[in-house]
NUKEBA-26157 format. One record per residue (C-alpha): residue in three letters; z, y, x; residue number from 1. Coordinates in steps of 0.1 Angstrom, whole numbers. Layout:
BEGIN
ALA Z Y X NUM;
...
END
This chain:
BEGIN
MET -19 25 249 1;
THR 12 32 270 2;
THR 45 42 255 3;
ALA 42 77 270 4;
MET 8 82 253 5;
SER 21 69 219 6;
ASP 52 92 223 7;
GLU 28 121 228 8;
ARG 10 113 195 9;
ALA 42 108 175 10;
GLU 53 135 152 11;
SER 88 142 140 12;
ASP 98 141 103 13;
ASP 98 179 100 14;
GLY 61 181 107 15;
VAL 64 196 142 16;
GLN 40 180 166 17;
PRO 49 177 203 18;
GLY 30 208 213 19;
GLY 52 229 189 20;
ASP 25 233 163 21;
HIS 31 225 126 22;
ALA 8 202 106 23;
PRO -17 225 89 24;
GLU -20 202 59 25;
ARG 17 207 51 26;
ASP 14 245 57 27;
ILE -15 248 34 28;
ALA 2 228 6 29;
PHE 34 249 10 30;
ASP 13 281 10 31;
MET -5 270 -22 32;
ALA 28 262 -39 33;
ARG 43 296 -28 34;
ARG 13 315 -41 35;
SER 15 298 -75 36;
LEU 52 309 -80 37;
TRP 42 343 -94 38;
VAL 18 329 -120 39;
PHE 39 299 -131 40;
PRO 67 317 -149 41;
ALA 42 339 -168 42;
TRP 22 309 -179 43;
VAL 53 291 -191 44;
VAL 63 321 -212 45;
VAL 28 324 -226 46;
SER 28 287 -234 47;
GLY 62 290 -251 48;
PHE 49 318 -273 49;
ILE 17 299 -283 50;
TRP 30 263 -285 51;
GLY 68 267 -287 52;
MET 94 251 -266 53;
GLY 72 220 -263 54;
GLY 44 240 -248 55;
ALA 67 257 -223 56;
LEU 82 223 -212 57;
SER 47 207 -210 58;
SER 35 236 -188 59;
ALA 65 233 -166 60;
LEU 59 195 -162 61;
GLY 22 202 -155 62;
TYR 32 226 -127 63;
VAL 56 201 -112 64;
LEU 28 175 -113 65;
VAL 4 199 -96 66;
VAL 27 209 -68 67;
GLY 38 173 -63 68;
ASN 1 162 -61 69;
LEU -6 189 -35 70;
ALA 25 179 -15 71;
ALA 15 142 -16 72;
ALA -20 149 -5 73;
ALA -8 170 24 74;
ALA 17 143 35 75;
LEU -9 116 33 76;
MET -35 136 52 77;
ALA -9 146 79 78;
TRP 0 109 84 79;
GLY -36 99 84 80;
ALA -45 126 109 81;
ARG -17 114 133 82;
THR -27 78 129 83;
SER -65 75 132 84;
PRO -98 88 118 85;
VAL -101 57 97 86;
ALA -66 61 83 87;
LEU -74 97 75 88;
MET -105 87 56 89;
GLY -87 59 38 90;
VAL -57 80 27 91;
THR -80 108 17 92;
LEU -102 87 -6 93;
GLY -76 61 -16 94;
GLY -49 87 -20 95;
PHE -70 108 -43 96;
ILE -76 78 -66 97;
VAL -39 68 -66 98;
ARG -27 104 -71 99;
LEU -51 108 -101 100;
ALA -38 75 -115 101;
VAL -2 87 -111 102;
LEU -9 120 -128 103;
ALA -25 101 -157 104;
GLY 3 76 -158 105;
VAL 30 104 -160 106;
VAL 11 122 -187 107;
LEU 7 90 -207 108;
ALA 44 81 -202 109;
VAL 56 114 -215 110;
SER 31 117 -243 111;
PRO 52 99 -269 112;
LEU 82 122 -263 113;
GLY 89 149 -289 114;
PHE 84 179 -266 115;
PHE 50 169 -253 116;
GLU 20 192 -260 117;
PRO -13 180 -246 118;
VAL -32 213 -245 119;
PRO -8 233 -224 120;
ILE -3 205 -199 121;
ALA -40 200 -196 122;
ILE -47 237 -191 123;
THR -19 238 -165 124;
ILE -30 208 -145 125;
LEU -67 218 -145 126;
ALA -64 255 -141 127;
SER -36 252 -114 128;
HIS -55 227 -93 129;
LEU -88 246 -95 130;
GLY -73 280 -92 131;
LEU -50 272 -63 132;
LEU -78 254 -44 133;
VAL -103 283 -49 134;
TRP -76 308 -40 135;
GLU -67 289 -8 136;
ILE -103 284 2 137;
ARG -109 322 -1 138;
TYR -77 329 19 139;
VAL -85 304 47 140;
SER -121 315 49 141;
LEU -111 351 52 142;
ARG -88 343 81 143;
LEU -110 316 95 144;
ALA -79 295 100 145;
ALA -53 277 79 146;
PRO -20 295 73 147;
GLY -3 272 98 148;
LEU -27 281 125 149;
ASP -15 314 139 150;
LEU -41 325 165 151;
SER -21 356 175 152;
ARG 5 335 193 153;
PRO 5 336 231 154;
GLY -15 308 246 155;
LYS -40 307 218 156;
GLU -76 318 224 157;
GLN -89 345 201 158;
LYS -125 353 196 159;
END
C-alpha cells in the first residue's frame, strides 16, 4: 500500500474522514446519549425518592457507565472499521466482552461504598442500554440511515 493510499484511509482524531463525512458509529453513540438526557434527571429524582441519596447516586453512576460503554463501543468500532474487517469483528466481539467485564468490575468496586444501592444501578444499566438501543433502532429504521448520514446534502444520492 502506498503512502498516498494509507493517507486516504487515515482519519483524524475528531472523527472526520478525508471525504468530510463523520464516523456514523460516533454520531449514533452521541445521538443516544443526547436522547437519554431528558429521561436521566427524572430517573435520578425517582431513585432518590425511592432509595434515598444512595439510590440517586447509584442511578447517576449507572448512567455514566451506560454512556461510557456506548462511547467506548463507538470508538472501538470506528477504529476497527478504519483498520480492516477483521479488526472490526475483533473489536466488536472482544470489546463487548471487555466492556461487560469493566462494567461488572466498576459495580463490584463501588459495592462496598456506603452510598451504593444495587437495585437502582441495575435498573439504570439494564433499562438504559435496552431502552436506548431500541429507541435508536426505531429512529434509524424510520430514517433508513444513521443520524450521521445526512442524505439531503449535495452530492449524495437520494432514492
